[in-house]
C-alpha positions in Angstrom: -81.0 -70.8 90.8 -79.8 -68.6 88.4 -80.4 -68.4 85.0 -78.1 -69.9 82.5 -76.6 -67.4 79.8 -74.6 -68.4 76.9 -72.9 -66.0 75.4 -70.8 -66.9 72.0 -68.4 -64.2 70.9 -65.0 -64.3 69.4 -63.2 -61.7 71.6 -62.5 -63.4 75.0 -62.5 -59.8 76.6 -65.6 -59.2 75.5 -66.9 -62.6 77.0 -64.9 -61.7 80.2 -66.8 -58.5 80.6 -70.0 -59.7 79.8 -69.7 -62.5 81.7 -68.7 -59.8 84.5 -71.5 -57.5 84.3 -74.3 -60.4 83.8 -72.9 -62.4 86.7 -73.0 -59.2 88.9 -76.6 -59.0 87.9 -77.4 -62.8 89.5 -77.2 -64.6 86.0 -74.8 -67.3 85.5 -72.9 -67.5 82.0 -70.8 -69.5 80.1 -68.8 -67.9 77.7 -67.8 -69.7 74.3 -65.9 -68.5 71.0 -67.3 -70.2 68.2 -70.6 -71.8 67.1 -69.2 -75.6 67.5 -68.3 -74.8 71.1 -71.8 -72.8 71.6 -73.8 -76.2 70.3 -71.8 -78.4 72.8 -72.2 -76.5 75.6 -76.3 -76.3 74.5 -76.2 -80.3 74.4 -74.4 -80.2 77.6 -76.7 -78.1 79.4 -79.2 -76.1 77.7 -78.9 -72.4 78.8 -82.1 -70.2 79.2 -81.4 -67.8 76.7 -78.2 -67.6 74.0 -76.7 -64.1 73.1 -74.3 -64.1 70.0 -71.9 -61.5 68.4 -72.4 -61.7 64.9 -68.4 -62.8 63.7 -67.2 -65.8 65.5 -64.3 -68.4 65.0 -64.9 -70.1 62.2 -68.5 -69.0 61.9 -71.1 -66.3 62.1 -73.6 -65.7 65.2 -76.0 -65.7 62.1 -75.4 -69.5 61.5 -75.4 -70.4 65.2 -79.2 -69.2 65.3 -80.0 -70.9 62.3 -78.2 -73.9 64.0 -80.2 -73.4 66.7 -83.3 -73.2 65.3 -83.0 -76.0 62.7 -81.8 -78.6 64.9 -85.4 -80.0 65.3 -85.2 -80.0 69.1 -88.4 -78.4 70.9 -86.6 -77.2 73.5 -84.3 -74.9 71.6 -86.4 -73.9 69.3 -87.8 -72.3 72.4 -84.5 -71.1 73.6 -84.5 -67.2 73.0 -81.7 -65.5 71.2 -80.2 -62.5 70.7 -77.4 -60.8 68.5 -75.0 -58.4 69.6 -73.5 -56.8 66.6 -71.3 -53.7 65.9 -74.0 -53.4 62.8 -77.2 -51.7 62.5 -77.9 -51.2 59.2 -81.4 -52.4 58.5 -80.3 -55.6 56.5 -77.6 -56.4 59.0 -80.7 -56.4 61.6 -82.9 -58.2 59.1 -80.0 -60.9 58.3 -80.6 -61.5 62.3 -84.1 -61.8 63.0 -84.3 -63.5 59.4 -81.9 -66.2 60.7 -83.9 -66.9 64.4 -83.0 -63.8 66.4 -85.4 -63.3 69.1 -84.1 -59.5 69.8 -80.6 -57.7 67.5 -78.7 -55.4 70.1 -76.3 -52.9 68.7 -72.5 -52.6 70.3 -71.7 -50.7 72.2 -75.2 -51.6 74.3 -76.2 -50.5 77.8 -76.3 -53.0 80.3 -79.6 -52.5 81.5 -81.1 -52.6 78.2 -79.0 -55.8 77.5 -80.7 -56.7 80.9 -84.4 -55.2 79.9 -84.3 -57.4 76.9 -83.3 -60.9 78.4 -85.5 -60.3 80.8 -88.3 -59.7 78.9 -87.5 -62.7 76.4 -87.3 -64.9 79.4 -91.1 -64.1 80.9 -92.2 -64.7 77.4 -90.8 -68.1 76.9 -91.9 -69.2 80.5 -95.5 -67.9 79.7 -95.1 -69.8 76.2 -94.3 -73.0 78.2 -97.2 -72.1 80.3 -99.5 -72.7 78.0 -98.3 -75.3 76.0 -96.9 -72.8 73.2 -93.7 -73.7 71.0 
């Protein structure tokens, strides 16, 4: 079974491109445009990993990360979160991590780097699950 990715991004073309690249690499990708759509998608079918842009429709990727981390659900508390952004100033990166992101990658990003970060976060999640750590 392919790992499931939820990709939140306000730009439909970016969703299409990322979806195509990740699906070729064996991932099952769902794309959404907003925090509300992302939270609904997580409730319907919890993904293995979430990737979000910083700017979403009517909110931000930071808000999405906070909503996922503060939901009180032990499953989403461990959900790996990656922020992709054109902003790479230290304060932007810090804001992503303070919001609950596990990784912050600057756009344009190398697809191999994205996949390597995703693989690493999933291995870390699997290890934590096996050892009973949250």
